[in-house]
N, C-alpha and C positions, 0 to 999 in steps of 0.2 A: 504494499499499499504505500503510495507516494506521500510525501510530507506536504502539508497544506501551506500555502503562501500566507505569512502573517502580514495583514494589511491594516493600515490606518488611514482614516479619512479626515482631512482638515476642511472645515466648512460644512460639516455634517448636518447642520440644521437648515442649510439653504435648500433651494429647490433642486439644484443639480446634485449637491452633497448628499441629500437625503435619499435620492434615487441611486446614488452610488452605494450607499450603505445597504439598501435593499438588494442591489444586484450582487454585492460581494457576499452577503449573508446567504443568498440563494445558490451561489456557485460551489460546486462540489470540490473545487481545487483551492479554494480561498478560505481564510479564517479572519473574520473582522476582530481585531484585538484593541482598536482604539478608534473612537469617533468623537472628535473635538470640534469646537466651533471658535469663532472670533472671541478673543479674550481668555480662553482656556490656556493652561500651560502646555507648551509643546513637550515638556518633559514626560508627558504621559506616553509619547511615542517610543521614547528609549526605555521607560519603565516596563512597557508591554512588549519590548523586543520586536518592533515593527521592521519588516523587511522591505516593504514597499508602502509608500505614502501617496495618496491621491489628494492633490490640492484643487479645490474649487472654492476659492475665496474671492478676493478682489485685488486689483492692481496696487493698492496702497500697502498691503501686508504680504504679498506673495514672495517678495525678495527676502524678507526676514525669515519666512518659513523655509524657503530654499536654502538660505545660509545655514540654518540650524540642521536641516537634513543632510546637507553636504558634510558639514562638520562631523556629523556622527555616522556617516557612511550608510545612510538610508536612501535606497533608490526611490526616485520621486517622479510620478506621472502628474503632469500639470495640465489642467483644463482652463485655468484662469487666464483672462484676457490681458491685454496691455504690454505684450512683449516686443519692445523695440530692438533694433540691432545692438544698441548700446547695452541694454539689459542682457541680451544673450552673450555679448562679449564679456560682460562682468561674470556671468555664470561660468563661462569658459575659463576665466582666470581663477575663479574659486576652485573649479573641479580640477584644474591642473595641479593644484596644491594637495589635492586628495585623489590619488591615482585610481582608487576603486569607486569614485563617484559616478553615478548614472542619473541623468535628468532627461526625461522625454516630454517635450512641450508640444502638445497637440492642438493646433488652431481649431480642429474639429474631430470629434470622435465617431461621427456617423460614417458608415461604409459608403453610403450614397454621396456624401459630401467629398470624402477622400477620392472617390472615383471621378466626380465632377472636376475636381482640381486636376487630376491626371489627364482626363480627356481635354480640358482646356489647354494644358501644356502640349498635347499632341496637335491640337488644332492651330496653335499660335503661329507657326511659320507660314501658314496658308491663307491668312486673312490680314488685310492691311489695317482694318478698323476693328476696335474692341472696346466695349464698356461693361462695367459690372454693376448691377443693382442688388443690393442686399437689404432684407427686411427682417426686423426682429421685434420682439415685445419691448415696451417702453422702460422696463427695469434694467435693460442691458447697460453696462457701465460705458462701453466705448463705441465710438462711431468714427470711421467705418469699423466693421468687425474684423477680428484677427483673421477669420477665414477669408474675407474679401481681400485683405492686404497680402495674405499668403498666396491667394489666387493670382493677384496682379504680379507679384514678384516672380512666380512660376512662369506666367505668360511672357513677361519681359525677359526672362533668361533664355526662353525658347524661341523668341522672335528672330526672324532674319534681320541682319544689320541693315538699316535703312528702309525697313518694311512699313514703318508707321505712316499711316495716311495723313496727308495734309488736312489741317482743319482751319477753315477760313472764318469761323464764328468770332465776331468781335462784338463785345458787350461791355457796358460799364460795370456790370455785376457778373463776373465770370463764376461766382459761386453757384449759379444755376447749372453749370456743367459738372458739379461734383468736385471732390478733392482728388488730385492726382497722386497716384502711388506708382512710381516707376514710369510715368508718362501715361498711365491708364486711368481714366475717369472712373470713380466709384461714387455711387449714389446710395445713401442710407435712408431707409424708411423705419420709423419706429411707431407701431400701432398696437393697441390693445387687441387681443385675440390671436396675435401671431406667435410663433415659437422661433423657428429659424428657417429662412428661405434665401435663396440666392440665384440669380440669373447671370450668366456670362453671354453677352451678345456679340458675336462676330460679324463683320460685314466685308464683303468684297464686291466687285463689279457684278451686278445682276443677281446677288444672292446674299442671304444671311443664314447664320447657324446660331441657334439659341440652345444652350446647355443649362438646364434648370434643375434645382434640387430643393425639396421641401422636407423639413423635419416637422411632423405633425405632433409629436409628443417627445418628451425628454427620453422615453424608452429607446428612441432611436440611437442614442449615444452610448448606451450601456454595453453593447457588443464590443465596441471599440475600446472602451475603458477597461473591460475585462481582458481583452487581447493585450493591451499595453501592460497591465499588471503581470501577465504571465510571460511576456516576451522581453521585458525591459532588461533582463539579464544578459541579453544577446547584443546590447549596444555598448558603446564605450563613450564616456564623457557626456556632453550635452548635444542632443539632436532635436531638431525642430520638424514635426510632421509624423503623423501616424504611419505613413507609408514606409517609414524606416523599419517597422517590425511587421510589414505585410509583404506577400510575394510580389507586389507590384513594384516594390523597391522605389528608386528615385527616377523612374521613367518620366 
């Protein structure tokens, strides 16, 4: 009989955190040994000998949580938003000082969303125009979403040099065109009743291609969270993207 993975959840009282708690408790390969929320002592993670921690908190506290986990050699799966290149660089520095540290930051845990990003990366070289529309519930901390930023970065890396379409739009209020991430406009919608939705719209002469993903409940993220918990031991250091522990790899 295999040994159960000892899992802790930070942000356990939140909407995503409570769903993670339920998913871990129901999984035959995991054992929930710590469920803490904002303001609780992180020492509970070490007292209960957590092997993997899942963080669903907020951008204001996540770096402090990660500093603690890296210090004590606890593998960490991160679903919290707000990870800039500077934050990832800081984590890489911390992890380099602790050779056995593992941090997996996932902009999205949904299988459909991960595939959407992969498909967008495949399409990127073939279309001169692209824009992203992401829609979420109004409690979301950041705009644009981490998923949308990650998608834009993937598309930008995969585009052919000089393939970006000219844009002659001139306006005194360019905010109507959305925020630019690596040259790609992202439009953010925040509405009651939504969970997580994204469209990537490509355009070329005479055609468009729309890749759309909808998460209709938070249950859609749990498969990815459990995969990350079980597979994080196969990575090294700090990685961004659930695809790093999936067969699709970095395609």
